[in-house]
N, C-alpha and C positions, 0 to 999 in steps of 0.2 A: 696357716697356723704358725705361731711363733715357736722358737726353739724350746722355750720353757714349757709351753703347753705340750709339746711332743714328749719331752722328758717326763713330765708329770703323768701323761697318759701311759707311757711305757712302765713307769714305776707302779701305777695302779694295776695294770695288766699283770705285771710280774707278781704282785702281792696276791691277786685273785687266783691266778693259775697256779702259783706256788702253793697256796693254801689247799687248793683242790688236789694237787698231786700229793702233798703230804698226808692229807686225810685218806686218800685211796691207798697209799702205801701202808699207813697205819692199820686200816681195816684189813688189808690183805695179810699183813704180818700177824696181827693179834686176833682179828675177827671178834666174835662174841664169845664171852667166857663160857657160857653154858649152851651154846649152839642156837640160841634164840631168845627172844624176850620171854620172861616168865609170865605165866598166866596169872592175872590178878583176879581174885574173887572178892567182889564187893557186895555186901548186903545193902540193898536200897530200901 
C-alpha cells in the first residue's frame, strides 16, 4: 500500500470510530428525554 492510501485509511477509520464514540458519549450524557420512545396511536 502506498503512503497516501494508508493515510486515507487512517483518516476514514478516525472519522468512523470518532463518530461512534461521540454518539455513545452523547447518549450516555443525555439519554432519552422521556425515558423511551412515546407510544404512537394510529388509526388505520
